[in-house]
N, C-alpha and C positions, 0 to 999 in steps of 0.2 A: 616565589618560585615553588615552594612546597605546597602552598594553599591556592594554587591557580584554580580559578573557577572552571569547572567542567561544563561543557554544553549538555543540554538535556536531549536525549533521543526522542523524536516524535513518537507518540503512542496513539492508539486508536481503539475505540470500542464500537463495534457494529452490533446493532440490535434489530430484531424482527418481532414486532408486537411487544410483548413483555419479556422476551427471551434475549439474553446476550449471546450472540453467535461467535463473536471473536473479541478478545481483549488482550492487547499486547503491543509490542513495538510495531510500528509501521513497516520496518525493514523485514519483519518476520511473517508478514501476511502470506498465506499460502496462495500461490498463483496457479491458475489452471494449466494443466499440461499442454493443452492445445494452444494456449496463449504463449507459453514458453517456446514451443516449437515454431509457431508463426513468427514471433519476434526474433528468434535466433536466426531464422532464414533472412529476415529483413535486415538485421544488424550485422550478421557475420556470414551470410550465405552458407549457413550450417544447418542442414536438416536433421542431423543427429548430434546435438550439442553435448559436449563434455561437461563435466562438473564446473569448470571455469566459465564456460559460456553460459551455462544455466544460471550461475551465481551473478554474472554480469548482467544478464537480461533481467533477473529479479530485482537487482539493485537499481537498474535504470528505470524499470516500471514503477517501483516504489518512490523513486525520486520524482518521476512524472506525476504520480498521484499527489505527492506533497506540494508540488508546484501549483496544483489545482485548488489549493486550500481557499483561495479567494473566490472560488465559484463552487459553493457547496453542492448544488444540483448536479453539475458536471462531475464532481468528485464522486458523489454517490453512484452516478450512472457507471463510471469507470470501475469503481469498487465491485459493483454487481457483475460487470462484464468480465473483469480480469481475475477476480479471486475465486478460489475453490471453496468459498463459504456459501451457505444458503443465502438467498436474496435478502438484503437488509433494507429496512425502510427508514433507518436513521443511523447517524453516527455522531460521535464526539471525538474530535481530534485535539490532542494536546501538542502544540507546536514546540519547536526547539527553543522558542522564546517564552515558553510556559503559558502561551495564550490558548484559551479554550475556543474551539470552532465547532459549531453544531450544524448539522444538515439533516433535512427530512425530505421524504418523497412527497 
C-alpha cells in the first residue's frame, strides 16, 4: 500500500536540427490558440472557452497525440500542426510504460 508503483507520465523532446525546442511532459505541451478555439467549438460549441474548457481541450489533444505513438510520422505531423513550438523535425517520446519512441521527418 505505501510503496505502490506510480505510473510514469509520458514526456517528449522535440528537436529542430541540433536545437531542442521543447522538453517536458506531453501534458504540458503548449497548444496553439487557434487550435484551442477550433477544438473548443468542435467539442463544446464554445467559441470563447473558459479555463475549464481550455484545459479539457488541451488534455484531450495531448491524449490524442499519445494515442498516435504507434504512427511516428502522423504524430510528428500533428505535433507541428497543433503545438505552439517551432516546427520540429524529430521527437523522442518516453511512454508511460517507459518505452522510448522516436520519430523523424
